[in-house]
C-alpha positions in Angstrom: -52.7 -21.3 8.1 -53.7 -24.8 9.1 -53.8 -27.6 6.4 -55.4 -30.8 6.9 -54.4 -33.5 4.2 -56.7 -36.4 3.8 -54.7 -39.3 1.7 -57.0 -42.0 0.3 -54.7 -44.0 -1.9 -51.9 -46.4 -1.8 -48.5 -45.2 -1.8 -47.2 -46.9 -4.5 -48.8 -47.6 -7.8 -50.6 -44.2 -7.9 -48.9 -41.0 -7.4 -51.8 -39.1 -5.5 -50.6 -39.6 -2.0 -47.1 -39.1 -3.1 -48.2 -35.9 -4.4 -50.1 -35.0 -1.4 -47.2 -35.5 0.9 -45.1 -33.4 -1.5 -47.4 -30.5 -0.9 -47.4 -31.1 2.5 -43.7 -31.1 3.1 -43.5 -27.7 0.6 -45.8 -25.9 2.9 -44.2 -27.0 6.2 -41.2 -24.9 4.9 -43.4 -22.0 5.6 -43.1 -20.5 9.1 -47.0 -20.0 9.4 -47.9 -23.4 8.4 -49.4 -26.2 10.7 -49.7 -29.4 8.8 -52.0 -32.4 9.7 -52.0 -35.7 7.7 -54.5 -38.2 8.2 -54.4 -41.4 6.0 -57.5 -43.4 5.3 -58.1 -46.7 3.5 -55.1 -47.8 1.3 -53.0 -44.9 2.2 -52.3 -46.2 5.7 -49.8 -48.1 4.1 -47.6 -44.9 3.5 -47.0 -45.0 7.0 -45.4 -48.3 7.3 -42.3 -48.7 8.7 -38.9 -50.3 6.9 -39.9 -49.6 3.3 -37.5 -51.0 1.0 -37.5 -48.7 -2.2 -34.9 -48.7 -5.2 -32.3 -46.4 -5.2 -33.6 -42.9 -6.6 -37.2 -44.1 -6.0 -39.1 -42.1 -3.5 -39.9 -43.6 0.1 -43.1 -42.4 1.7 -42.0 -43.2 5.4 -39.1 -40.7 4.8 -41.4 -38.4 3.3 -43.9 -38.6 6.0 -41.1 -37.9 8.8 -40.2 -34.8 6.9 -43.5 -33.6 6.6 -44.4 -34.2 10.4 -41.9 -31.5 11.7 -44.7 -29.1 11.5 -47.4 -31.2 12.2 -49.0 -34.6 13.0 -49.6 -38.0 11.1 -52.7 -40.0 12.1 -54.1 -43.2 10.6 -57.3 -44.8 10.5 -57.5 -47.5 13.0 -60.5 -49.2 11.3 -58.6 -48.9 8.1 -55.4 -50.6 9.4 -57.3 -53.4 11.0 -58.8 -54.0 7.8 -55.2 -54.4 6.4 -53.4 -56.3 9.2 -51.5 -53.1 9.8 -50.5 -52.9 13.7 -49.2 -50.0 15.9 -45.9 -51.3 16.0 -45.6 -51.5 12.1 -46.0 -47.8 11.7 -43.4 -45.2 11.5 -42.6 -42.7 14.3 -44.4 -40.3 14.5 -47.6 -41.9 12.9 -50.2 -43.2 15.1 -53.5 -45.1 15.0 -56.3 -42.6 15.4 -60.0 -42.4 14.8 -63.0 -40.7 12.4 -63.6 -38.9 15.8 -60.5 -37.2 15.6 -60.5 -36.6 11.7 -63.9 -34.9 12.7 -61.8 -32.8 15.1 -59.0 -31.9 12.6 -61.4 -30.9 9.9 -62.9 -28.4 12.1 -59.6 -27.2 13.3 -58.2 -26.9 9.4 -58.4 -23.7 7.8 -57.8 -25.9 4.7 -58.6 -29.4 4.0 -56.8 -30.9 0.9 -58.0 -34.5 -0.2 -55.7 -36.3 -2.4 
């Protein structure tokens, strides 16, 4: 099954993006799953590299890397620009993307989950 996750909320403060990434990681453990995660709005901050979180607290950069083992992570370029986030600030494998690619991914997906 092909799953597209669209995340909208900032990574810390609200748990919506955190829970979406948790579900993506869990689905990625299934052999038949293909995962794509598209970060929109404040969710682009989830893909920032060098996040310093307290011990015992979740780190969304690490979580996104785990989810990407079975898929891709893309960030809205317009949303990145509005927040002063450059390509170099993103974790690997996250990358800048476009609404056109999100449209393609939506057509690709068997299920679209929005958080």
